[in-house]
C-alpha positions as CSV (number, residue, x, y, z in Angstrom):
1,M,95.1,61.5,48.4
2,H,96.7,62.9,51.6
3,K,93.6,64.9,52.4
4,T,91.4,61.8,52.2
5,L,93.8,59.9,54.4
6,D,93.9,62.8,56.9
7,I,90.1,62.9,57.1
8,I,89.9,59.1,57.6
9,L,92.5,59.3,60.4
10,V,90.7,62.2,62.1
11,V,87.4,60.2,62.0
12,I,89.1,57.2,63.4
13,M,90.7,59.3,66.2
14,L,87.3,60.9,67.0
15,A,85.7,57.4,67.2
16,A,88.5,56.1,69.4
17,A,88.2,59.2,71.7
18,T,84.4,58.7,71.9
19,W,84.8,55.0,72.7
20,T,87.5,55.8,75.3
21,F,85.2,58.4,76.9
22,G,82.3,55.9,77.1
23,V,84.5,53.3,78.7
24,K,85.8,55.8,81.2
25,H,82.3,57.0,82.1
26,E,81.1,53.4,82.5
27,A,84.1,52.6,84.8
28,E,83.4,55.6,86.9
29,S,79.8,54.6,87.2
30,I,80.8,51.1,88.3
31,E,83.2,52.5,90.8
32,E,80.5,54.7,92.3
33,R,78.1,51.7,92.6
34,L,81.0,49.8,94.3
35,R,81.5,52.6,96.8
36,V,77.8,52.6,97.6
37,V,77.8,48.8,98.1
38,E,81.0,48.9,100.3
39,R,79.4,51.7,102.4
40,D,76.3,49.6,102.8
41,I,78.4,46.5,103.8
42,A,80.3,48.6,106.4
43,M,77.0,49.9,107.8
44,E,75.6,46.3,108.0
45,R,78.8,45.1,109.8
46,D,78.5,48.0,112.3
47,T,74.8,47.1,112.9
48,I,75.7,43.4,113.4
49,S,78.4,44.3,115.8
50,L,76.0,46.5,117.7
51,L,73.3,43.8,117.8
52,E,75.9,41.2,119.0
53,A,76.9,43.6,121.9
54,D,73.2,44.2,122.7
55,W,72.5,40.4,122.6
56,S,75.5,39.8,124.9
57,L,74.2,42.4,127.4
58,L,70.6,41.0,127.3
59,N,71.8,37.4,128.0
60,Q,73.9,38.1,131.0
61,P,73.1,35.5,133.7
62,Y,72.9,38.0,136.5
63,R,70.3,40.1,134.5
64,L,68.3,37.1,133.6
65,Q,68.2,35.9,137.2
66,R,67.2,39.3,138.4
67,L,64.3,39.3,135.9
68,A,63.3,35.8,136.9
69,D,63.2,36.9,140.5
70,T,61.3,40.0,139.8
71,F,58.6,38.3,137.8
72,A,58.6,35.0,139.7
73,E,54.9,35.3,140.7
74,E,53.7,36.1,137.2
75,L,55.8,33.5,135.4
76,Q,55.5,30.8,138.1
77,L,59.0,29.4,137.2
78,K,60.1,26.3,138.9
79,P,63.4,24.3,138.7
80,I,63.4,21.4,136.3
81,V,63.0,18.0,137.9
82,P,64.3,14.7,136.4
83,R,60.8,13.4,135.6
84,Q,60.3,16.2,133.2
85,I,62.9,14.9,130.8
86,V,61.4,12.2,128.5
87,T,62.8,9.8,125.9
88,P,61.7,9.7,122.3
89,A,59.5,6.7,123.1
90,D,57.5,8.8,125.5
91,L,56.5,11.3,122.9
92,P,53.2,11.0,121.1
93,S,53.3,9.3,117.7
94,E,52.9,11.1,114.4
95,P,49.3,11.8,113.5
96,V,47.6,9.2,111.2
97,P,46.4,10.7,107.9
98,V,42.7,10.8,107.4
99,V,41.5,8.2,104.9
100,P,38.6,9.1,102.6
101,E,35.6,6.9,103.2
102,E,35.0,6.3,99.5
103,P,37.9,5.0,97.4
104,L,39.4,7.9,95.4
105,A,39.4,6.7,91.9
106,T,41.0,8.8,89.1
107,G,41.6,6.8,86.0
108,N,43.6,3.7,87.1
109,L,44.6,5.3,90.4
110,A,43.0,4.3,93.7
111,A,43.9,5.4,97.3
112,N,45.3,2.7,99.6
113,A,44.6,2.5,103.4
114,A,47.0,5.3,104.1
115,G,45.3,7.6,101.6
116,V,48.2,7.5,99.2
117,L,47.4,7.2,95.5
118,R,48.8,4.2,93.7
């Protein structure tokens, strides 16, 4: 009787040790993936910081003015005059959809004047 109980307890202990090892291995795998993701995030943050600094450098007004002066002949840049600014009413209207010449009939549906099926 004691021998059977001892064998059962040893089997349960081995199963628990195997399960514990599996959980530990899975946790270590997850931690490694987390470290990789954190490293990637840090690299992306550094890249963003570098790009923001580069953008700031490229958009300095003195630099832009110097480029505009250098390429003035090629670009033919001129100051904005008030008559260049328009109101929404001055803009062209939306294009009118093309209406098919023959009525589009599919079952009980027919196209109206705007080309919309009803």
